[in-house]
C-alpha positions as CSV (number, residue, x, y, z in Angstrom):
1,M,-13.7,1.5,-54.2
2,G,-11.4,4.6,-54.0
3,Q,-11.2,7.3,-51.4
4,S,-14.0,9.8,-51.4
5,A,-13.2,13.4,-52.1
6,D,-14.7,16.7,-51.1
7,A,-16.0,19.4,-53.4
8,S,-12.4,20.6,-54.0
9,G,-11.4,17.2,-55.3
10,L,-9.0,16.6,-52.4
11,P,-9.5,13.4,-50.3
12,E,-11.4,13.7,-47.1
13,A,-8.2,12.5,-45.3
14,L,-6.8,16.0,-45.4
15,A,-6.8,17.4,-41.9
16,F,-5.4,20.5,-40.1
17,V,-3.9,20.2,-36.6
18,R,-2.0,22.7,-34.4
19,I,1.7,22.3,-34.9
20,A,3.5,20.3,-32.2
21,E,7.0,19.0,-31.3
22,E,6.3,15.7,-33.2
23,H,5.8,17.6,-36.5
24,L,9.1,19.5,-36.4
25,P,11.3,17.0,-38.3
26,E,8.9,16.9,-41.3
27,V,8.2,20.6,-41.1
28,L,11.9,21.5,-41.1
29,A,12.5,19.1,-44.1
30,I,9.7,20.8,-46.0
31,E,11.0,24.3,-45.1
32,C,14.5,23.4,-46.4
33,E,12.9,22.0,-49.6
34,A,10.8,25.1,-50.2
35,Y,12.9,28.1,-49.3
36,P,16.4,29.4,-50.0
37,D,16.5,31.0,-46.5
38,P,14.5,28.6,-44.3
39,W,13.2,29.2,-40.9
40,S,15.2,27.6,-38.1
41,E,13.9,25.0,-35.6
42,R,13.9,27.7,-33.0
43,M,11.6,29.8,-35.1
44,F,9.1,27.0,-35.4
45,R,9.3,26.3,-31.7
46,Q,8.3,29.9,-31.1
47,E,5.3,29.3,-33.2
48,I,4.3,26.5,-30.9
49,E,4.9,28.6,-27.7
50,Q,3.5,32.0,-28.6
51,N,-0.1,32.7,-27.7
52,V,-0.5,35.1,-30.7
53,S,0.5,32.3,-33.1
54,Y,-2.0,30.1,-34.9
55,F,0.1,27.6,-36.8
56,Y,-1.2,24.4,-38.3
57,V,0.2,21.4,-40.1
58,M,-1.7,19.9,-43.0
59,L,-1.9,16.1,-42.7
60,F,-2.5,13.9,-45.7
61,E,-2.2,10.1,-45.7
62,G,-0.2,10.2,-42.5
63,R,2.3,12.7,-43.6
64,V,2.8,16.4,-43.1
65,A,1.8,17.7,-46.5
66,G,2.4,21.4,-45.6
67,Y,1.8,24.0,-43.0
68,V,0.1,27.4,-42.6
69,G,0.1,30.0,-39.9
70,F,-0.8,33.5,-38.8
71,W,-0.2,35.9,-36.0
72,L,-3.3,37.4,-34.4
73,V,-2.7,41.1,-33.7
74,V,-5.9,42.6,-32.2
75,D,-8.3,42.2,-35.2
76,E,-5.8,41.6,-37.9
77,A,-4.2,38.3,-39.0
78,H,-0.8,38.4,-40.5
79,I,-0.1,35.2,-42.4
80,T,3.4,34.1,-41.7
81,S,3.7,31.0,-43.8
82,V,1.8,29.0,-46.4
83,T,4.0,26.1,-47.5
84,V,3.2,22.8,-49.3
85,R,5.6,19.8,-49.7
86,D,6.9,19.7,-53.3
87,C,5.1,16.4,-54.2
88,Y,1.7,17.9,-53.3
89,R,2.0,21.2,-55.2
90,R,-0.4,22.1,-58.0
91,R,-3.0,19.8,-56.5
92,G,-5.1,22.4,-54.5
93,F,-3.3,22.0,-51.2
94,G,-2.2,25.6,-51.0
95,R,-5.8,26.9,-51.7
96,R,-7.2,24.5,-49.1
97,A,-4.6,25.8,-46.6
98,M,-5.6,29.4,-47.3
99,E,-9.3,28.6,-47.0
100,F,-8.7,26.9,-43.7
101,I,-6.6,29.7,-42.3
102,L,-9.0,32.4,-43.5
103,E,-12.0,30.6,-41.9
104,R,-10.0,30.2,-38.7
105,A,-9.1,33.9,-38.6
106,K,-12.7,34.9,-39.3
107,R,-13.9,32.8,-36.3
108,L,-11.5,34.8,-34.2
109,G,-13.0,38.1,-35.2
110,V,-10.3,39.1,-37.7
111,T,-11.4,42.0,-40.0
112,Q,-8.2,42.1,-42.2
113,V,-5.6,39.6,-43.3
114,T,-2.1,40.6,-44.5
115,L,0.9,38.7,-45.9
116,E,4.1,39.1,-47.7
117,V,5.0,37.1,-50.9
118,R,8.2,37.0,-52.9
119,A,8.0,39.3,-55.9
120,S,9.2,36.3,-58.0
121,N,6.5,33.8,-56.7
122,L,4.0,34.3,-59.4
123,R,2.0,31.1,-58.5
124,A,1.5,32.2,-55.0
125,Q,0.5,35.7,-56.1
126,A,-2.1,34.3,-58.5
127,L,-3.5,32.2,-55.6
128,Y,-3.7,35.1,-53.3
129,T,-5.2,37.5,-55.9
130,G,-7.8,34.8,-56.8
131,M,-8.8,34.8,-53.1
132,G,-9.3,38.5,-52.9
133,F,-5.9,39.8,-51.8
134,E,-4.6,43.0,-53.3
135,V,-1.1,44.3,-53.4
136,L,-0.6,47.3,-51.0
137,Y,3.0,48.0,-51.6
138,R,6.5,46.5,-52.3
139,R,9.1,46.0,-49.5
140,R,12.5,46.3,-51.1
141,N,15.2,43.8,-50.2
142,Y,12.8,42.1,-47.7
143,Y,14.2,38.6,-48.0
144,N,17.8,37.5,-47.0
145,N,18.7,37.1,-50.7
146,R,17.7,40.7,-51.2
147,E,14.5,39.9,-53.0
148,D,11.6,42.2,-52.7
149,A,8.3,41.3,-51.1
150,L,4.8,42.3,-52.1
151,V,2.6,43.1,-49.1
152,M,-0.9,42.0,-49.8
153,A,-4.1,42.3,-47.9
154,R,-7.8,41.5,-48.0
155,P,-10.8,42.2,-45.7
156,L,-12.6,39.4,-44.0
């Protein structure tokens, strides 16, 4: 008999936990795999230490499958990262991470959620648009490689 799955088709074994020191090696490996200008270990340590940071790892079958986080600023959540390990992409993990973080923000009384996404990241843009985000404006040369970012937002 196989593992049971929830309504999204992902195994029930998928869990979200606050990021901790023990997760850093896997998180840093995923970060380097996913981005041309990855966050440093110090940046992730700040996510662990800051009281405005709500940063979670997504655990699947004993591994860190990805991570997602936001900063809480009064009644607004600014999503800082939504990242899925390469081998789990295109399987619904990103959507699940977004659903989790939006629900967490809502429970904290957030009324609006914002994020930046690379202008070239059409898959992520499609996910965010499908979840009710709209483009507010473009930030020119936002990323280290001089790529533009689209600033997106949605109410909660």
